[in-house]
C-alpha positions, 0 to 999 in steps of 0.5 A, a space after each residue: 942576359 938580354 939587358 947585356 946583349 941587346 939593351 932590352 927589358 920587359 919594363 913596358 909589358 910589366 907596366 902595362 900588366 900592372 895597369 890591367 891588374 889594377 883595373 881588374 882588381 878595382 871592378 871586382 869582375 866584369 860581365 862584359 868583355 867589351 866593358 872591360 877592354 874600354 876600361 883598360 884603354 881608358 886607364 891607358 890613355 890617362 896614365 900616358 896623358 898624365 905622364 906627358 903633361 908632367 
């Protein structure tokens, strides 16, 4: 209904969640939450720079 009323979707959040889940899956668990956050930020930076270049 949000799409029809306001033209909004949760596409951005679904994409962000997908990236976080892939980092989490590839790591098989993190012992340090700061390292986990760093990996997510690096992955987001790499994914956005690739989309801008193409």
